[in-house]
C-alpha positions in Angstrom: 72.1 60.9 -36.9 75.1 63.6 -38.2 77.2 60.6 -38.8 74.6 59.2 -41.0 74.0 62.8 -42.8 77.8 62.5 -43.0 78.3 59.2 -44.6 75.5 60.1 -47.2 77.4 63.6 -47.9 80.6 61.6 -49.0 78.9 58.9 -50.7 77.1 61.9 -52.7 80.0 63.5 -53.7 82.1 60.5 -54.3 79.5 59.3 -56.8 79.3 62.8 -57.9 83.2 62.4 -58.7 82.8 59.2 -60.4 80.3 60.4 -62.7 82.6 63.2 -63.6 85.6 61.4 -64.3 83.7 59.3 -66.2 82.3 61.9 -68.3 85.6 63.2 -68.7 87.0 59.8 -69.9 84.6 59.9 -72.2 84.8 63.4 -73.6 88.8 62.6 -73.5 88.0 59.2 -75.6 86.0 60.8 -78.1 88.1 64.0 -78.5 91.2 63.0 -77.7 92.4 63.9 -81.5 91.0 67.3 -81.4 91.5 68.4 -77.6 94.6 66.9 -77.0 96.0 69.8 -75.9 92.7 70.6 -73.3 93.7 67.2 -71.4 96.2 68.9 -69.3 93.5 71.6 -68.3 91.2 69.0 -67.7 93.3 67.2 -65.8 94.2 70.3 -63.6 90.7 71.2 -63.0 90.1 68.0 -61.7 92.8 68.0 -59.3 91.5 71.3 -58.0 88.0 69.9 -57.8 89.2 66.5 -55.9 91.1 69.0 -53.5 88.4 71.1 -52.6 85.9 68.4 -52.2 88.5 66.6 -50.1 89.1 69.4 -47.8 85.4 70.1 -47.8 84.8 66.9 -46.7 87.5 66.9 -44.3 85.6 70.4 -42.7 82.6 68.3 -42.7 83.9 65.4 -40.7 85.5 67.7 -38.4 82.0 69.5 -37.6 80.1 66.3 -37.1 82.7 65.3 -34.7 82.5 68.0 -32.8 78.6 68.3 -32.9 78.5 64.6 -31.5 80.8 65.6 -29.0 78.7 68.3 -27.8 75.9 66.5 -27.7 77.1 63.5 -25.8 78.3 66.4 -23.4 75.0 67.6 -23.3 73.0 64.5 -22.9 75.1 63.1 -19.9 74.9 66.1 -18.1 71.0 66.0 -18.6 71.2 62.5 -17.1 73.7 63.6 -14.5 71.0 66.0 -13.4 68.2 64.0 -13.6 69.7 61.3 -11.9 70.6 63.5 -9.0 66.9 65.1 -9.0 65.5 61.3 -9.0 67.9 60.4 -6.0 66.6 63.5 -3.9 63.0 62.6 -4.8 63.3 58.8 -3.7 64.9 60.0 -0.3 62.4 62.3 0.7 59.4 59.8 -0.4 61.5 57.0 1.9 61.8 59.2 5.0 57.7 60.3 4.6 56.9 56.7 4.1 59.1 55.6 7.2 57.5 58.1 8.8 53.6 57.1 7.7 55.1 53.8 8.4 55.9 54.2 12.1 52.3 56.5 12.7 50.4 53.4 11.2 52.4 50.7 13.2 51.5 52.7 16.3 47.6 53.0 15.4 47.5 49.3 14.5 48.9 48.3 17.5 46.9 49.9 19.6 43.9 48.9 17.9 45.4 45.4 17.4 45.5 45.1 21.5 42.2 46.5 21.9 40.8 44.1 19.5 42.4 41.3 21.8 40.9 42.3 24.7 37.4 42.5 22.9 38.1 39.2 21.4 39.2 37.5 24.2 36.1 38.7 26.5 33.8 37.9 23.6 35.6 34.2 23.4 35.1 33.7 27.0 31.1 35.0 26.8 30.8 32.4 23.6 32.8 29.7 25.2 30.1 29.8 28.2 27.3 30.2 25.8 28.5 27.4 23.7 29.4 25.0 26.3 25.8 25.6 27.9 23.8 25.0 24.5 26.0 22.6 23.1 25.4 20.4 26.2 21.6 20.9 26.0 21.6 20.5 22.3 23.4 17.6 22.7 21.2 15.8 24.7 18.4 16.6 22.6 20.3 15.4 19.6 21.3 12.4 21.2 17.7 11.7 22.3 16.7 12.2 19.0 19.3 9.9 17.3 18.3 7.5 19.5 14.6 7.7 19.2 15.2 7.6 15.6 17.6 4.6 15.5 14.7 2.9 17.3 12.8 3.7 15.0 14.6 3.1 11.9 15.5 -0.7 13.2 12.0 -1.4 14.0 11.1 -0.4 10.2 13.7 -2.7 9.1 12.6 -5.0 11.2 9.2 -4.9 9.5 10.5 -5.0 6.3 12.9 -8.1 7.0 9.1 -9.9 8.4 7.5 -8.1 5.2 10.6 -9.5 3.0 9.9 -13.3 4.5 5.9 -12.8 4.0 7.1 -12.1 0.5 9.6 -14.9 -0.1 6.4 -17.3 1.4 4.2 -15.5 -0.8 6.5 -16.5 -4.0 6.9 -19.9 -2.5 3.4 -20.7 -2.7 2.8 -19.2 -5.8 5.9 -21.5 -7.2 3.9 -24.2 -5.5 0.7 -23.2 -7.1 2.1 -22.7 -10.9 4.3 -25.9 -10.6 2.0 -28.5 -8.8 -1.7 -27.8 -10.3 -3.2 -30.9 -9.3 -3.1 -30.6 -5.8 -3.8 -26.6 -5.8 -6.8 -26.5 -7.9 -5.3 -25.4 -11.1 -4.1 -21.9 -12.3 -7.7 -21.3 -13.4 -9.0 -21.5 -9.6 -5.9 -19.2 -8.4 -7.0 -16.4 -11.0 -10.6 -17.3 -10.1 -10.1 -16.3 -6.5 -8.0 -13.3 -7.4 -10.6 -11.9 -9.1 -13.3 -12.8 -6.5 -10.9 -11.1 -3.9 -10.4 -7.9 -6.3 -14.4 -7.3 -6.6 -16.2 -8.9 -3.7 -15.8 -8.8 0.1 -14.8 -12.3 2.2 -18.7 -12.5 3.4 -19.3 -12.4 0.1 -18.3 -15.6 -1.5 -17.0 -19.0 -0.4 -14.2 -21.6 -1.4 -14.8 -25.2 -2.1 -18.1 -24.8 -1.2 -20.9 -28.1 -0.7 -24.2 -26.7 -2.5 -25.7 -30.0 -2.0 -26.7 -31.1 1.1 -26.8 -34.5 0.3 -23.5 -34.7 -1.7 -19.7 -34.6 -1.1 -19.0 -32.6 -4.1 -17.8 -29.2 -3.3 -17.4 -26.1 -6.1 -14.4 -24.2 -6.5 -16.3 -20.8 -5.3 -20.0 -20.3 -4.4 -21.2 -16.4 -4.5 -23.5 -15.7 -1.3 -26.4 -14.0 -3.1 -28.3 -11.3 -0.6 -31.6 -12.6 1.0 -32.5 -16.0 2.1 -35.0 -18.7 1.7 -37.6 -19.5 4.0 -35.4 -22.0 5.8 -32.4 -19.2 6.5 -30.3 -21.5 4.3 -28.0 -19.0 2.2 -28.7 -19.1 -2.0 -25.4 -19.7 -3.9 -24.2 -19.2 -7.5 -21.8 -21.7 -8.0 -18.4 -20.6 -10.1 -16.0 -23.5 -11.4 -12.8 -23.1 -12.9 -12.0 -25.3 -16.0 -8.9 -25.1 -18.4 -8.8 -27.8 -21.2 -5.1 -26.7 -21.4 -4.2 -29.9 -24.0 -6.7 -29.7 -25.7 -6.5 -25.7 -26.4 -3.0 -25.6 -27.0 -3.2 -28.3 -29.9 -5.6 -25.8 -31.7 -3.5 -23.2 -31.1 -0.6 -24.9 -32.6 -2.2 -26.0 -35.7 -3.6 -22.5 -36.2 -0.7 -21.2 -36.2 0.7 -24.0 -38.6 -2.0 -23.3 -41.0 -3.3 -26.9 -40.8 -7.5 -26.0 -41.3 -8.0 -29.8 -41.3 -6.3 -30.5 -38.0 -7.7 -26.7 -36.5 -11.3 -28.1 -37.2 -10.8 -31.4 -35.5 -9.1 -30.1 -32.3 -11.7 -27.6 -32.0 -14.4 -30.2 -32.4 -12.2 -31.8 -29.3 -12.1 -28.5 -27.4 -15.7 -28.3 -27.6 -16.8 -32.1 -26.6 -14.4 -31.5 -23.7 -16.1 -28.0 -22.6 -19.8 -29.8 -23.4 -18.5 -32.8 -20.8 -17.4 -30.0 -18.1 -20.5 -28.4 -18.9 -22.2 -31.5 -17.8 -20.2 -32.2 -15.3 -21.0 -29.1 -13.6 -25.0 -29.4 -14.2 -24.6 -32.5 -12.3 -22.7 -31.7 -9.4 -23.5 -28.1 -8.3 -26.8 -27.0 -9.9 -29.2 -27.8 -7.5 -32.3 -25.5 -6.6 -33.6 -24.4 -4.2 -30.1 -24.4 -2.4 -28.2 -22.6 -5.8 -29.2 -20.7 -8.4 -30.6 -22.3 -11.4 -27.8 -21.9 -13.4 -23.9 -22.4 -12.8 -20.8 -20.3 -14.2 -18.2 -22.0 -16.0 -14.8 -19.8 -15.6 -12.6 -19.7 -18.5 -9.1 -18.5 -17.4 -8.2 -16.9 -20.3 -9.4 -14.4 -22.8 -8.4 -16.5 -25.5 -9.9 -19.9 -24.6 -13.0 -17.8 -23.6 -12.9 -16.5 -27.4 -12.5 -19.9 -29.1 -15.0 -20.9 -27.2 -18.0 -18.5 -27.9 -16.9 -18.7 -31.5 -18.5 -22.0 -31.6 -21.8 -22.3 -33.3 -24.6 -22.8 -31.0 -22.4 -23.8 -28.4 -23.2 -21.4 -25.7 -26.9 -21.3 -26.6 -26.5 -25.5 -25.9 -24.6 -24.8 -22.6 -27.3 -22.4 -21.4 -30.1 -24.7 -22.2 -29.4 -28.3 -21.6 -26.9 -27.8 -18.8 -27.6 -24.4 -17.7 -24.3 -23.6 -17.4 -23.4 -19.9 -18.4 -19.4 -19.0 -19.8 -17.3 -16.2 -18.2 -13.8 -15.1 -19.4 -11.9 -13.0 -16.9 -13.4 -9.5 -18.3 -16.9 -10.9 -18.6 -16.7 -12.6 -14.8 -15.5 -8.9 -13.3 -18.4 -7.3 -15.4 -20.9 -10.1 -13.6 -19.4 -9.7 -10.5 -19.7 -5.8 -10.5 -23.3 -6.1 -11.1 -23.7 -8.1 -8.5 -21.9 -5.9 -6.2 -24.0 -3.2 -7.4 -27.2 -5.1 -6.7 -25.8 -6.0 -3.3 -25.4 -2.5 -2.8 -28.6 -1.2 -3.5 -30.1 -3.9 -1.5 -28.2 -3.1 1.5 -29.3 0.7 1.1 -33.4 -0.4 1.0 -32.6 -2.3 3.9 -30.9 1.1 5.7 -33.1 3.6 4.1 -34.4 4.7 7.5 -31.2 5.1 8.7 -30.1 7.1 5.8 -33.0 9.5 6.4 -31.7 10.0 9.8 -28.2 10.8 9.4 -29.7 13.1 6.4 -32.0 15.0 9.0 -29.0 15.3 11.6 -26.3 16.9 8.7 -28.9 19.1 8.1 -29.6 20.5 11.9 -25.7 20.6 12.1 -25.5 22.3 8.5 -28.1 25.4 10.1 -25.4 25.5 13.2 -22.4 25.6 10.6 -24.4 28.8 8.9 -24.6 30.6 12.1 -20.9 30.0 13.1 -19.8 31.3 9.3 -22.2 34.2 10.1 -20.7 34.9 13.0 -17.1 34.5 11.7 -18.0 36.9 8.9 -18.8 39.4 10.8 -15.7 39.3 13.1 -13.9 38.9 10.0 -15.0 42.3 8.5 -14.3 44.0 12.3 -10.7 42.7 12.0 -10.2 44.3 8.5 -11.9 47.6 9.4 -9.4 47.8 12.3 -6.4 46.8 9.9 -7.7 49.3 7.6 -7.8 52.4 10.2 -4.0 51.0 11.1 -3.0 51.5 8.1 -4.7 54.8 7.6 -2.6 56.2 10.5 0.6 54.5 9.4 0.1 56.7 6.3 -0.1 59.4 8.4 2.6 58.9 10.6 5.1 58.4 7.6 3.9 61.5 6.2 4.7 63.5 9.3 8.3 61.5 9.2 9.1 62.4 6.2 11.6 65.5 6.9 13.3 63.0 9.5 16.6 61.5 8.4 16.3 57.6 8.5 19.2 56.2 10.8 20.9 52.8 9.9 19.4 49.5 11.1 22.3 49.0 13.8 22.0 52.6 15.3 18.6 52.7 15.3 18.3 49.4 17.3 21.0 50.5 19.7 18.9 53.9 19.9 15.6 52.1 20.7 17.0 49.6 23.2 15.9 46.5 20.5 17.4 43.1 19.7 17.5 42.2 16.4 14.0 40.5 16.8 12.6 43.7 17.6 11.7 43.2 21.2 13.2 45.8 23.6 14.9 45.0 27.3 12.3 45.5 29.2 9.9 43.3 27.2 12.4 40.4 27.5 
């Protein structure tokens, strides 16, 4: 910093000299004619000024050098003293640390030896306990595993059997859908599905010969409740019909927008329905062995809707051929109605049994009410006991407020209890 100050001072003085020389030179040039005599005086003054300035600069330089030397000496001395003090403190700290480390090493060795001894004892105890529990657990787990494996194998075997049955059913369904003539047609399959979902097996029959003197068998017939005088069943014939070719031609014509062709195919479909209704009437309607009408099942809602749209066709079939048309939804509703009738008749036949059951239920309900009253009384007694226990517990807590609470481990050790709160004597 002193060197910088000195340099700045030199520069300032030199700048002052330069400016003074320039000013003198200008004055001399302007007054050369008039001030010739003064030039020598100014020169001498300038020389003296320069000399004094140089002398001052030399003195200042020497002073700055001396100050810098003193500052360096003082800094070196201070640094040496600080280094010596730091070395002394470091040596003292090192000695203290060595003493503390020695004490800690001795303490740790003692604790480690004690811990090793405790661990060895506990490990031996744990090894014996683990061996005992491992043996019992292993036997239990192995038995459980074998049982689970056996159950899983049985389930897998049952699943394989179900898959085989499913494959067989799929094959049967494929044969039904691909060989309609041998299996009675897709309509019969759908009709049988609806009957199975709505009625029980005893309420209908398949391929029933409703006319004693005829070999014709209707697809399905519903066994109506009640018997005739000769104890023979009364049947409701249901036959599935599906004029697929006529219906498909009608649909194709309607989709193409061919009105004339659609009317022609609709008339052809109506003739096919009339012909099949006549065949059903002649083969399967035979009172008193059957009802005085039969049901023609049409397996698709579209075919059923197209058929009942024909003017007067439904009335003609019912009046002339005593045949009722039914689609999947209509037949399901009809079967549900019949099922309700079956249930009503069964209830009427077993009304006396129902009254007896209701009487027994009434008697048992009275006994149940008595048991409930006893249970309510016992619950009230238990509740009062619990309330009294709560009052006593709060009173004990108030008495123990001034007692210092111990930790969980200390309390268990003092009371000689285990983790479950059971004493050694109780165990």
